[in-house]
N, C-alpha and C positions, 0 to 999 in steps of 0.2 A: 621663407619658402613654404617649409611643411607646416607651419604653424596656419598659414592661410589655408593650406589643403586642408587640415583639419577643419578649422572654422567653416571653411563653403561645402564640406562633404560629411559632415560630421557621423552621419547617420547610412553610410553607404560605402560598399567596398570599391576600390578606384583601381580598376583594370585597364591600362593605355596598350591599345593595339599600334606598333610601328612597323607598318607595311613598307618594307624594303624591296630593292629591285630583284627580280629574277625570283627563286624558291624561297626566299627568305622571310620568314616572319618571326618578330621578335617582340615578346608581351614585356613591359615593364611593369613589376608589381609594388605598388608605394603601402610599406607595409606597414602595419600595427597603427593603421589611422581609428581612431575610436573619442566619442563624444569628451572622454575627459583625458586620454591620454594615448599615447601611439603604443602601449605595452597590453593595454585592453585589444586595439585593433587586432595586435599581433595574436593575441591568444585566440580571438576569433576566427583569423585566417587557417589557424596551425591546429584546430580542432581536428582530430583525425582519432576519434576513441575507437574501442572494441563494443560492438554493439552484437545485441543477441546471435544475430546470424553469425559471427565470428568464434562463438564458444568454442572450445576442444573440451576432451575429457579432463585435459589437467586442469583447465578453467573449473571446471565443476569442483573437483575434490579442493581447489584454493577457496571455492565460494561456500561451499556450503559442507565440506568436510565427511564426515564418515556416514551420515547421518541415512538413514534406509525407509523407506514408502513402508510403515505398517499394514500388514491387511486387518481388514474388517473394523477399520475406523470408522465408528460414527459421525455424519456430517453435523459439525456443531456452529450454531450461527452467535452473532453477538450482538448485544444491544447496548444502545448509547444512554438510555434513561428507562425507567417506568419497566423494570424487568419482569414484575408480575404479568401486567398487563399484555405484555408480548408473550408470553409464555401462555396466558390464556386462549390468545385466540390462537397461538398454534397447537395449541392441542386439541381443538376444534377441527383445523384442517391436518393432524398428524403431521404437521410441518412449520417452522417458522412464518410469518405473515409476511417477514419481511426478507427484503433478500440481501440482509448484510450479513455477508460471510466475511472474513477478511481480505481475498481474494477483491470482492468487491470494492471492500471499504476503501483498500492501499489505492484504487482508480482514482477517488476523487478526494481523498485525505492525504495530506503530505507528512502527517507526524501522529501517529497513532502510539498508546498504549493501553495494553490487554491485562485488566484485573482479573482474578478470580481467586478464591480458597485452594488450600493445598490439595493436590492430588485431583483436581478439578481436569486437568489435560492440557493444561496450557501450552507446556513442553510439546506436548504431541501435536497440538493446533500449528504452533510454529515453525516446528520440522516439517509437517506436510503443509504448511504454505509456502515455506523453503522450494520443498521438491516440486510440486506444482508448478511455480511460478517457474523455474529454471527449466521444465521440461515443456513447457506452456511456449510454442514457437508463435503466437500470436502476442503473446503478452511480451513486449518491450523492455518492460523492468529484469534486473539482473540483482538474485538476492546475495547479500553477502549474511549467513547465519552464523552466531556467536552464541555459546552457552558461558554466561557470565560468573558461573558459579565459582571460578578460579580467578576472577580478577582481582588483584589487589591494588595498594594504594602506590606499587612500584611499577604499575602497567599505566598508559595511556591509551586513547582509544585505537590510534594508528598501530600498538605495539600489538594490538590483536589481531591486526586485519593483515594484509600483506604487501610485498614489494610492488610499485605502481599499480595500486587500487585505483589510484586518481585517471588512470586510462581507461575504465570501462563507463560506459554511458548508463544511464537509468539507473543509478543503483538505488536497492533498496535496503536497509539495513535492518537485519532482523536480530535483536537481542535478548535473549531469554534470562529472566531470573532475576532481576535486580536486587530483589528481596535478599539474596542470596551471597552480597557482596556484603564483606566486611565492613567497608566505610563508605557507605551509600553518599554520605553528602560529599565523599570526595570523589564518587563516579560523578555524581551530577554537575561538579565543575567541569569535570574534564569533557563532559558531554557536550555542556554548555559551550566549552572553547573549540570543541570539535565542530558543532553545528556551526557556529560563529565564521570558523573558518571555511566551512562548506561554501557559507551562503556570500563570505567577501570574495573566493576564490571561484563563484557563477557555477558551481559543483552541481547538476544535477541530483537530486536525492530524495530519499523519502525514510522514515523510522517506523518500523514497529519495535516498541518493546513490550515485556511483561512481567508482572510483579502480583504478588500476594495482594489482596484487595486492604488487608490492616497495614502492613506496612508503606502501601503508598502513601494512607489516609494520616499516618504519623508522622513518615519521614520524606518524601518525595513529591508531595503534592504540586509541587510548585515548578517541575520540569515546566520549563516556558511553550506553549503554545502546543503542546500535546493532547489530543482529543482522547478523551477517554474510554474506554468500550468494556462490557463485561461478558466474558466467555458464557453461556446459557449453561443453567445444569443439566445433564440428564432429565430427558421425560421419563416419566415413570413405566411407560411400556416399556422403553428402551431397557432400563435397567431390569425389569423382570424378565427380560429377553436375553438378555446376558447371563444371568442366574441360570436360565432354563441352559441356556449353553453350555454352561459350566457344571450344573447339577442335574439331576434328573428332576423332569416335568412334573410328575407328581408328586415330587417335594417341595417345589416352589407352590405348587398350588393349592397345598394343604396348609401352607403356613399363613398366619395372620399379622402383616406387616403394621406395629403402629406408629407413632408418630417419630419418636428414638429413630428407629430402626429405617422409617420412611427418609429422614435426615443422609443417612448412610446411600442411600440409592441415588443420591443425586451426583455422587463422584463417582468417576471411574475407578479411580484404586480404591477406593473403599468397597464398592461394588465386588471386586475381586478379592477383598478381603472377607467381605460377608460370605462371598462364594464358598471361600476353603473353609470357614467356620461349617457353614451349614453341613457341606461335603463330609466334614470330620465328627461332627456332634447330631447330624440330622435333626437340629431343631434351630431358633434365634438364640441370639444372646439376649441375656438381660437390660445390657447398659454397652455403651462405646468403650470403656475401657475392656471389658471382658473381651470383647470383640480384638480390639489391641493385643490384648495379652495372648489371646488363641493363635492370632497371627503369629507373631514374635515364636510360639511354641513351635507352631508348624514349621515357618522358616528353617529354625534349628536343628528340626528333628528329620524335616523331609529333604532340605535340602534343594527349592523348587529350581533355582539356577544351576545344578549339578556342578558347582564350582567343586566339590570332593566327591572322589567316587573309591570306595573302596577305604575310607579314612574316617575313623571317629571323631567328633568335634568334644571339647574340654567345654560343654555346655553352662557350666557354674561358672566357670570363669571366663567366657564370653559375657554372660549377663552383666557379671560384676564389674569388668572392665566397659560393657557399653553403658552401665547407669554413669561409671566416673569420666568417661570418656564424653557423653552427654551434657553432663555438668559443667565441666571443664569448657565446653563450645558453648553452652548457653551465659555462661558468664561472661566469655569472650564475645559474645553476641556473632560467633561465627556459626559457619555448618560443617566447615573443613577442618581438619587437620595435619600437621606436616608429619612427616616420617617419624623425624627425631623427636617430636612432641608425643608422639603416641609412645615411642621407647619409654619415655618419662611416664607416663599415663600408666604402662606397664611396670612400673618402678623399677626400670633399668633391667628388669627379668628377662635375658634374650627366651628363656624357653617360655614364658609366658606371654611375650611380645609375638615371638613365632606363633603359636596358637589362637591367640587373639585375630590375628591376620588372614587366619582362615574362617572367622567370622560371614557367614553369609546375608547377613545384615548390612554390610559396609561394601563400598566400591574405592576403588584408588584411581584417582589420575597419574597417570604414570610421567606426563609430560612435566606435572609440577611434583611429584613425589609426596601426593598429598592425598588423605584419607576423607571419605563422607558417609553417612548412612545414605542407605539406598533412598530413602524419604525422609524428610524432616520432621514429618508428624511423629518416627520413632526416636529420633532423637528427642524429641518433645515430651514423649511418654517417658523413657526412659530417665528421664530429670524429673519429671513428677515424680515417678517412682520414688527417687530416690530421696526425695523430700517429705514421701507421703508419711512415713512413722518419723519424722521428728515433730518436736512440740512448735506451738505456734509462732513464738519470737524467732528459730530459728527460720520458719518458713514465710514469714514477715522479713525478716533482713536478707532474705534469700530474693524475693522477687518485688520488694518496692526499692523507688530510687532515694537515697538518702533521707531515711524519714519524712519525704513530703506525702505521704500518704496514697502514691500513685505507683503502679507496677510499670516495669520496664518494657516499653511497646513490643519488642520480640518475644517477652515471655508469657504473651495473651494467649495463646495455645497451652503451652505449658500449666498455666492457672487453671485453664478449662479442665485439663486432664487430671490435676490434682483434684479438683472440686468432686470429679466422678470417681476419681479412686479413694477418696476418705471415707469412711464409714459414716452416713450421717447421724447415728446416733450419737458419734464421739463427740467428744469436747474439742479437740483440733478443729473438725468440720464445721462446729456450730461457732466459735471463734473466728475462725477464716470468712464465713460467710458474712458475720456480723462487721468484720474488718471492712469487707468488700461495699457492704450496705451504706457504711459510713462514708467509706474514701473512694469506692468506683463500683457503684454498682451496676453498671450498664456490663460488667464482666460476666455478670451471673447471667446472661440471655444467653450466651454460649454453652453453659451447662445444660446435659441431657434434662429433659422437662420435667421427669418425676425426680429428681433430685434435690428440688427447693419445694420447701412449702408454703402452702396458699397465702400468709400472711405476708411472708416476703414478698412474693409476687403482687401481691396488691401495692405494697408498701414502693417497693422498689418502681415499678413500672408507671404508678401514678404521678411520682415525686421526679420519672425523667421524662415522662411524657409534659408536665408540666413546665419544668425547668426550661427544655428543650423547644416545645411547640407552643407554649402558652407564654410564658415570660418573655423568651428570645426570639420566637415567631418563627422557626427554624424548620423546614420540614422533619418529617422525624427520621429520615434516613438521609440528611443533610451528611453526616458523619457516616460515610459510607465504611466503617468499621465494624457495624452492626447492621446486618440484613435486616430489612423490615420482617421478613419471615421468620428470622429466628426472634425477633422482638415479638410479634403476634404468638408463636408457639410459645413462649414464655409467659405470656400475660395472658393467655387465654383462660378467663373465669368469668362468671356472672357479674361480680363483683366491677373488673374492669370492663365489662360490656356496658353496665350500667352508666358507668362513669364517661365512656366513648359516647355515648348516646346522647348523654346530658351535653358533651361537646355540641355534638350535632345538631340537637333541639335548638340549642342557643345560640347558632352559626352567627348570626346579626352581632352579637357581642364578642365572638373572636373573629381573629386575621383568615383569611382564605385558607393560607398555609395549615392551620391548625387542625380547621374544619377537614381540610382534605387529608391531613396528616391521620384524625381520627376514622375517617373514611376508610382509609389504607389499611388499617390494622382490623377493621371489623370485617373488611372483602375476605380476609384471609383467617379468621376464627372459624370455630365449629361451634354454631350458634345453634342453643336448643331449641327446640320445635316449638314449645311453651311459649318462646321470645318472638316468633317469627309474625304471628299475625300483628302485635303491636310496631314490630318494626316496618312492615311491608306499608302500613296507616303514614307512620311518620315520614317514611321515605317519598308516596306520593304526595303528602302535603308540601314536602319541601319541592318538589319538582313543579309545582302547581305556582309557585310562588315566583311572579315575575320578577320580582326583586334580587331576586337570589343569585348570585355569579355563575356563569354559565359553566366555569370549571368546575363547582362543587357539584353542578347538577350531573357533568361528565362523570364526575367518581361518583354520585350516587347509582347511575344508573353501571356502572362496572360490579358495584356492590350488588344490586340486584341480580347482576347474570352469575358472580363469583358463587353468591348464596343460593341461587336456582330460584330466586322468589316467584318467576313468572311460570315454572313448571307445574302444569295440570290447574293454570288458571289464566284459562284465555281471557276472560274480562281484566283481569290485572294488566296483563300485557298490551290488550287493545285500549285501557286506559292512558298506559304510558306513552303510546304511538301517536295517541289523539293529542296531547300535551305538547308534541314536537311534530306536528302536521307539515308545518313551513320552515323547519328550522333547518338551516344549511352548512353549520357549523361542523367541520369536518371530524374534529375530535369526540364530539358530542356523538355523532352518526355513524362513528366507527364502533362506540358502545350499544347503537341501537341496533347496529347488525349484528352483534356479539347474541344480544338477545333473541335473534331469531336462528342464529346458528344451528341448533339442534331441533329444531321444528320441522316436522316432514311437510304437512300443508303450509306451503306459505302466499297462497294465490292471494289470501284476502289482502295481503301488503303489497300487491301490484303494483300501484302508483305509487307507493312510497320507494320499491325498489327503481322502479323506473329513473325516479327523479335523484336519487341517490347514485344509481350505475352514471346518468349523464354528467352526475358532479363528479364524481370519484375519477371519471377518464377526461374529465377536463373539456365535454363537452356544452357543459354548461357552469359557467361563475357561481363561486360561492358569493355571498355576503362579503364574509371575513375571508381574506387572502391566507391560505396555509400551505406551504409547500414540504411540511416536514412529511415523512414518511411514516405512513399510520398502519397502511394495509387496507385500507378501505376498497382498493382496486380489488385485491385477491379475494377479501370476504364476500365482494357483491358479486364478484364471478361465479365463486362456486355458489352462491345463494340461488343465483338464476336457474341453476342447473335443477334447482327442485322444482321450479314451475310447471304445472301438467298443463296448462294452456297453451297449444301449438301456437295460436294467434301473437299470445305475450309472448312466449319465449323468443320466437321470431321477430318481434317489434326491437329486442336487446340484442339477439346473436347477431342481426344482419351488421352491427359497427364492426363485429370480428373479419367480415369480408375485404375489408379496406385496410390495405398495409399501410396507407397514407396517415390512418389516423395515430393518435396516441394510446390505444388502449396498449393495456399490457398484456402481451401473448407468450405462451411458452407451449411446447410440443405438447406437454401431458395435458394441459387442460384443452387445446385446440382439439386433440383425439375426445376428450370427452363431450365438448360440443359438438362434434362431427356425429358421435355416437347416438347422441340425443337428438340431432336432427335426423337420422335415419330411422328413429325408432318413431318420428312422426311421418316420416314420407311412407313407412310400411303401413302404418294406420289411415294413411289415406293419400294416395298417387298421386293427386293434383296437389299434392303439398309443395313437391319441386318446384310446379310454376309460381307460386307465392314466392317460395326463396329466390328464385331469379329474377322476379319482379321486385322484390324487396332491394336488391343489391344491385340493380342495373341504375346507380344514380348517375352523377355527371362524371364518374370515371373510367374510362376503358374497361371490359371485361377481361383482360389478360392479366390485371392486377389482382384478380381474385382466383387466380385459376389454381393453385393448390390443393386448397381448401373445398371450393364448388365442385372442382373434378372429381376429386376423391367422394364427395356427396355422389355425384350422378353415376359415377361407375359403381362404387359399392351397392347402390339402391336399384343399379340396372335399369336406369333412368334415361338412358344414351337419347334414343330416337324421339323419347317425349319431349327431354330438355331443348334438344338440337331444334326440332319442327317449332316448340315453343320459340325461341328466339329467334330464329329466322322469320317467323309470321309477328312478330311483336316488337321487334327491335330493329333501328338501322343496321343494316348488314355490315356496314366498315366496323361499326363498335364490337360487333362480335366475331366478327369473321378468323382473327387470331384466335380465339380462346375455343371456338367450335373446330378449328382445324388439329387442335392438340386433344380433342376426345374423342373425334370420328374415328367410325369402324366401317369396316366394307358394308356391314348389315345398313348404314345408313345412308349411304353414297348416292343411291336411285334415287331415296326421298330428297336429299340435298340438292342433287341436281334439277331435278323438276321444280323444286320451289323457286331456286335461282331463276330458271328461263323464265317461270311463272312471273314472277316480281320484276324481270327486265333490268336484271343487273349486267354493268357494262363489261366487255370484254376484259378491258383494263384491272378491274376488281377482282374479278373472276380466277383473272393470269395470278393475281396477288396471293388470289387466295389457294388456288393450288400449289403455289412455290411454299404457303406455310404449311399446306401439308406434307410436302415433300419432306422439308428441313424438320419440322418440329415432331412430326407422328413418323410415319413408314413412307420411305422412298417411292415404296411398290406402292401405295392408296394415291399417291400423288400420281402417275403414270395410269392407272387406273381410273381417277378422275378425270385425268385430261382424254382419254379415250370418249368416256360417256358424254362429255361436254363435246366433243366433235361430232357424236352423232347426231348430236343435237344442233350441229350447224355452226359450232363458236369455232373462229379462228384464231386462234393463238399467234402472237408475235415469234414469240421462241418457244421450242419443246421444252418439255420438264426434263431434266436432268435424271437419267438412269442410274441405278445404282454402277453399272458396268462404266459410264461415261464419270460418274463421279471420281470412281478409283484413277481413272486414266489422267483425269484433270489434276487430282493429288499427285500422281507418279512424274507427270510433266512440272507440276510447281514444285517438286521437291530436288527435281533433275537441274531445272531452273536456277534453283539456291545454290545448289554446289555446284553450277556453273560459274555463278556469279564470283565464286571464291578461284577455281581453278584457271579462269581468265587473267587472273591478275600474275599468274606464273608462265603466261605467255604472251611478250610484251606484242609480239607479231600480231598475234589474234586479235590481241585488245586492240591495237592500234589499227586493225582492219575496219572492227565493228565502229571504231569510232569514225572510221572516213566514212564508213556508210551513213552513219548518223547525219552528217554534214551534207552530203548530197542528198538523202532524203527532203532536209529542209532546207537550207541554206548555208552559202559561204560561211559568213558572218552573222553570230547571231548576239541579240541585245538581251539584258536581265530582262526586260518586261518579257519578249517572246520566248525567253526560256522557262518564265514562269509559266506561260501559258502552256508550252510542250508538257512541263512535268505536271500540271493539272490535267492536262488531258490523259496523260500516261496512269495516274494513281484513279481516273474515272473510268478506265478501261479495266485496271487491275485491282481496284482495289484501294483507298485509304491505307491499309493498315500492312500492305505489302512491304517487300523491300524491295527498292528501285533497283532495275538493273545495273552492273558494275559500269559499264563505260557511261551511261548518263549521269550516274551519281559522280563520278567524276568529272564530267564536263560541268555540271552545275556548281562543284566546289570550287573547280579553276576559275568560274566567271566571277563567282560570289566573293572568292577569299583572296583572290591572285591577279587579277585584272580590272580593268578599270571601266569599261561600258561594254563591248564586245568579246567575242572569242571565235577562236577559227581551229580549223585542225591545224594547221602551222603551228598556233602558240601552244597547242594542246600538245602535238608532238614535242616542242622544243622543252615542255616542261616535264613530261615524262622521259628525260633524256636522264632526270635525277631519279635514279630508284628510290629515294627516300619516300618520294609520294606514293610509290606503287606500297612499298610494304608498310608505309601508313596506313593506305586503303586495309593492307591484309588485317594490321592489326584490329582497325575501327569495325572491320566485317565478321572478325573472330568474334569481338567484344558483343558484338550488335547479335549474334544468333545465339550464343549463351545466354542474354539477356531473356530473349524469346525463346529459350527452350529448344532452337529449330535443329533436327540431327544434320550433323555434315561430316567427312572425313579431309583429314590432311594428310596426304600420302607421306610415305617416308622420303621419297623422291624431294616431295616440296618442303619437309623438314628440313633437308639436307641443302637446299637452295638458299631456305631462310638464314641455319648456319653459317655458310659460306657466306654470304653477305656480310651477316654481323663480324667473321673474323676480320673478313677484309676492312671492313669500318674500324674495328679497335686497332688494325695497324697503320690505318691512316689519321685517325682524330688528333685535332690538334689540342691539347689540353689548355693552352694557353689562351684560348679562343672558346671556352666553354661557356663564360659570361662575360657582362661587362659591367663594369660599376661606373657608371658616369659620375657618383656623388655620393656622399654618405646617406645611408637610409633606403636606396634605390639599387635596383640591380636590373640585367635586362638578361635575357633567355638569348643565347644565340643558337646557329643552327646547330652547332656541335651537340649542344644539350639534348636539343630535340632527338637528335642520333642516340644518345645515349638512354635515353628515356626506351626508343625503340629495342633499343640490344637487349636491355633487360627485360623488357616485355618479354621479348621472345624466348629469352634463357627461362626465364619462369615455367613458360608456357610448355617450351620441350626440353628444359633440364640439359641442355648440351654445357660442355666446358669452354670456359672464357681463358685468355692468357691471364697470370697472377699479377703480372707488372701492371697491365690495364687495368683489373681489378683494384689493386693498391692505390692507382690513379687517379679514380672514380671516388674515393672515400670521400674528399670534400665535396664533391659535386652529387651524390648519390642520393636522388629524389629530393630536391632543394624543395617540391612543391609539397611536401609532403612533410606538415611540422610536428608531428608526435616525436613524443620523448625516446629517443633510443628504442625504436620499435621492432616490430616482428623483421622490417623491412632491411634495418641499419644491421641487426644482428644476422639476417642471410647474409649479408655480403662478407660478413666476416666468417661465415661457414665455408662462400665459396672462396675466398682466400686461404682457407685453412691453415693459415699460420698465425698463431696469435702473438707472436714476439714481433714478424712483420709488421702485421695491423696496428699494435700498438707504436711501435715506432715510429708510422704514418699519421698516426693521431697525433702522437707528441710533437714531430715535425710541424705538424698543421697550427697546431695552437700556438706553437711557440714562432712560427714564420710567415704563417700565410695569413693573407687578408679575406677571411671567411665572410659570407654573410649570413645574417640572423640566424637564419634555421639550421646553419649547419653549425655554428658559433654553439647553438646551444646542444646540438646533436653531441658535439666534440666536445663539450665541458660538460654533460653528464655522463658520457661515457667515461673520462677521465677521471670523473670524481668517484664513480662506481667502481671502478678498476686500480682505484689508486695508485695513479699517474704522478706520484708526488712531484716530480722534474716538471710539471707544468704547473704546480698551484700559483707560483709568482702569478705567471702571466693571466692566470684564470683570475685571481685576485683582480688584478688591472682591469681586464675584460668587465668583471661582475662589477667595478663602479664605474667603469668609464663606459662601457656601450649602452646605447640606449635601447635597443632593441632584442636582449636576450629575451628569449621564451620563458614563463616561469620563474624568472630570478629568485624570488623569492624560495622557492624548493631549492635553488641550486646554493644560496649564499648560505640556507640554512645547514645542507648538505656539507659545504665550505667549511663552515663553524665545528661542524661535529668533527669532522677530520682534523682539522689545524687548531682548535682551539683560539683560534683568531678572532675574536668579538670585537675587537676596535674596527673591524671592517665594516660593521654597521655604521658608526660615527663618520667612517670616510664616506660610504655612500651616502649619508644623509647631504654631506657637503654639495655633492653632483646632484641626485635625485631631485624631482621635482614630482609635485601635485601626488596623484593615486601611489607610483612608485616610493616616493617621500613616504607617505602615511603607511606604506607596505611595509615599510622596514621599522618605523617606531611600533605597529603592532608587532614586529618579530620582537624587538626588544621585551615588549610585554610579556610576550611567551615565554621567553628565555629566563626572563627577570634580570635584565642588566640593565644598567642607563637609567634608574626611574627618575633622579632627580632631571635628566634632561629631557625625558620624558614629560615630563610635567611640566617644567619649563616653555616646552614647545607647544603644546596643548595649552593651556594657559594665556602664552602670547598670541596663539592663533585666535583661541575665541575673543580675546582683547580687541582684535581687528573689526569684529563685526561681519567678517567676511562668511558666505554660507556654504560653499561647495565642501569642503571637508570639518565642518561643524561636527558632525555627527562623529566622524573619527577622533577629533579633538577629545568631544566630551565623553566618547568610550574609554578613551584612555584615562581618564580621571577616575570613572567608575571601577575600570580594573585595577586602579591602583587604590581604590578604596579609599579616595579623598573628601573630607567633608564639601570641598568646593565643587565638586561635580554637584552636589545637591543643590547648592547656591546658584549655579548655572541654571540649573533646569528649573528651578523658582523663578530666576529670571525669565527665561524664556517664556512659561507659562502664563506671567504678568504680561508681557508685552503680545502675547498671542500670537507667538511665533515658535509653535508646535512642532517638536520634532516625532519622527516616527523611530517608537523605543523598542520597536522590533529588533532594530539593528545593533541597541545598545548590551551589553552585557551586563546585566546588574542581578542575574542571579544569587550569585555570593557577595554581593554590595552589602555592608554591616556596619561602618562607621557609626557611634553613635552621636549622634548632633544634638545641638540645644533642644530643648522641649517646645520654645516659641515656633521655631523652624519648621518642627517636625508638625504642630498645630496646623502653620500658614501652609504647610505642603497638603494636610488635607483638606483643609479650606479650599483650595485654588482647584483641587481634583475632583472630589464629590461633590461641592456646589459650584461648578463652574458650567454654565450652558453653553459655551462655546464649542466643546466638544462635541465632532459628529460620532456616532455609534462605536464605530471601529478604535478610534483612538482613546474613547472613551475607556473601552473596555479594558486595553494596553497601559493605559494610566493607572486605572484601576488595579490591574495585575500588579504594577510595580509598587505602588502605595502596601499593598496588601505583603507583599514579596517581602519588601523592603522591612518595614514594621514587626514582620515574622522572624527575620532574620536578627534585627537588633534585639530582640527578646532572647536570643539565645544567653547575652548577659544579664545580669541582676539589674546595671543601670539601664539598661535599652529599656528591660520589660518594665519596670517601675516607671519610666518616662511614658513609655506606651500607652500602660493600663491607666496611668494617671489622665492624659488628652484622652483616651476613647472613652472612659468612663462618663467624663467630665461634658462630650460629644454626645453620648448616648444619652445624657440627662437631658441634653437642650434639644435634639432631633425629637424626644420623645415630648417634650414639651409642647413641639412644633407640629405634633401629630404626623410626625415623618415615618416611615418605613427603616425598622431597625435589624431587618435582616443582614445586611453587608457590614455594619457595625459588630454586630453580632458574632459576626463570622470572623471576623479579623480580631476579636478579643479571644475567642475560643482559640483559632488559630494562633497567636500569640503565647496565650498560655501553656499550649500544647508543645509550643516550640520550647519555650522554658523549662518545661519539667522534662522534654527532650533533650534537651542541654545538660540534663544532670544524668541524664542515664549514658554514664559511660562504660565501656566495656573494659572488662579486666586483662590485663597483658597474660600470656600464659602460665608463667611461674606465678603471678599473686593468684589467678584461676585454679591452678592445681592444688595451692596450699587451703583455697576454701573451699575446694572440693573434697579435699581428703579429712579436713577440719568437722566439713557437714556429713562427711560416712563416718568418721570415727564416734561422734556423737553417741 
């Protein structure tokens, strides 16, 4: 029977009402019906999660901890790509051109990773985000913020959360600092498992992670489906303002910031360091190393954090042990060190250990008893300082991976510090730079610009560009380890300029990515003036070339803007615009708008601005659809504010009056728009008429009321505007708007015009009501008097202020009486009898419908129906057949339950509507007495009926229970303990949350834990409990270690079909008992979805792998489809080569699976090279993929080849196949972008696999050896 119901109603909740005689209404709930299984439907019914409105202060602590909202934080934006372009537009506007803040991004994206360099403010941004989300009542998301710097391999994701975190709705996990985790790959695996768990259990979630850019590129780029965003740098003016806040304005104004120091200005942490240096030295540092040395000295001498008062520091010891600690941590690839380890670093000298802990440069995590430097850069600086006086061989031994000629990825910043610390004339410096040139030249990009000689810059840059952009056809910034601005700053010289110009000149011979990469770097160069004329000619020639790719032209326009090539050259600007007079391309027009951004006189470009305005605001289509947010709307909006022609400005401004348009509107801009229009009105009073005529399209005037009314009022144009509207527009179209702005001064003129135009009395009366309700009631009264003098007779008089107040009091009194009458049955029956006398003795349903319709028509559709009428209506529709009479009502009301139930619904409705009401002490006592009487009479053997397994019926006694507990919670009176204990198994059966606040509240009411526990034990072991109650009982027993219930719980978990969230309970049971065999027993009884959930559990806790393998292969061999993904996922998680065999078969059969549900992130079994080649051919040469699936399969192939490249055999296999494929693809003239990308990633992973962190003991020995040499 149950299977038939599932089949018939697989997508619907089934509630069967069983109408019984008299006042009994029973509801049969068929639990847990779902498309796949009854368990899924049970989850659907039992959802009762904590939402935003339920949060308490205790929740805040659990969710986001002790983080505080810092003052003076600069609003920072994020970018998904092309950071320099976005920053350029932003600098024009003084703010970002995009709305891409983290708050807005997380509304549309589910998984985000935020990247940025050390000190950029990622932690501050995520903390601010967590605080803003949790305090934003309009945002349904609930944040869980965690800093990951203390996450170890002993943790899993759930261990850093809190108990019952799953009970919260709309979770957004905010995890800060992946780069600070010692074992990042371990975290990746656990994160993937956690996300898989969230997906399979249908838990709503979002994720935001943060990480250093270079660590992301090197180690964690494959976190599945995370969209990458970058936190923007500080703008120059923001940094200068921060410096001025910390230092004297005059000092900052007197300084000249070169490019080395300018780099520091992009980073909030480094701005603070720079400010401290300037305050101390009254000048700028010569290089970045000097800046860090100064910062460390200041911290040690001044102790800015006031950790030590009236106590001197042992500075030489602190510096010596800081260097040693830094070396140890860098060798361990960690940023934390335990208390015991730190003691050993101090050579187990208690005095030194104690003095070092006073170090203001370090902090302690008290929970984990671990120490860390206040900023990772300090650790990196000290490590570089430690090896800076070593010989080149010792340095290379420290920084490189097993003689591979590659540095440890975690040491990139340390190597950069080292380059800047070494004497540029020393043999060690020269040897290090030469080694980097031969092995890892890109690292030189991060060095201070004045540290590298010209020949090296030319050699390194041109070799890098040739390799990456020409040979591999990658973007210059495909590898985000190095930002394009770093590369540009490093390579900026005439020779490299000529090199890039040659690339651009011969664009037809190069790939588009190559040419655009060259343009991107040129855009950031400081180009000598002598080169500008030839450059301008070349760029114009390229723009005129009709065969040149549109994206190259777009980048050229960006280059023209960034180098200010149109400044003081109007003819050049006009020539550029003439080329693109009919171009609709969105990105290209974005750059055209930028060219106009700093011009004051833009009226000559009005025709262009109008066309792009319409396109930007989707009022006119582009030839090529482009939904990417590029900022065209904001750019064009700001540009039109510069238009000096009133008529031209109005032609565009009129669109902002229509709220139904798609125009991007924000208050700040509308204020500017209004101010501009007011200026034109001041110049020409008739301009207000043009505004009114422009906006009166097919939309009623009330849509425009805010902006338009402000213009009219601020320009003192009320009378002119009102008269113009009345004389030139249909009155019905403008009456509402005029009523909102009219004042006493215009009343006579309006009255005369309405009489003159012969407006009907009905429309005049409507207008009068508008005035009274929208404006000032006194004005409505005055208008009525003036109209009466003109002979107008109104059907009803306007309500005066006095009448309105009187009606309000009458209304409020009626609402209170609606409640009060329920406590006087005699008065209630008298009113009901009056109702039947007024209408008829017996009333049918259709007649009742007409009566209630008339009532709402008279009293308002949003009004609360009078109690007696509401009771009659309820009884007629829910308790009787076709007719109702006074006798029937009176008989039903003999059952007090109906009256008290009406009290309950009335209280609920009043609260919902925020209606003021009062329940007297006498009424509360009446309620309490009724509840206590029912407590003594209730039959606990007749609370529910269980006619057959998997169903139950709520009897009338259950409804009474619900009502008693409602009133007890509302008025907080005491209930008999024995009654409460007997209620445990029935309490709130229709709420399925896991031992939620309601269940715990019952325990508090009983106020006897032993008694409560004994009843739970009795119920589990002896009573027949319905599914929801069984779930709550089991959960409570497990959470409170009621061991005598475990045998029965085991039986229930195996045999009970309808236990909610049984996977959690089974996992908890295993944790408590160690009884893993229960999983095998469950597999004997479970079917379908529940069966595979147990298999997943076996995989998660790593038991019975052979059984899981056998089951999964057996299922896949059947050819069935329902749980094919589950079975295949098992094979992937077990890291079996046969998983790939099945995937290849499915692709061949064109039976594609959604890889989104497969946990393949850590899949790394090395297979036969022929199979790998076949896999590549099937995925990359397959034309049957849709775009979304192709992306996922491509990501899978890239991830898999990267994973197997961690082993030598796997890497050799991948390298051999990819190089052959590259050769074949090149011969066919195919794009090599992706294959080069995969080759690079595989090589990088192989190198990273050799970058093994030291264990502490070895790191300590190594550091001692380095420091002792």
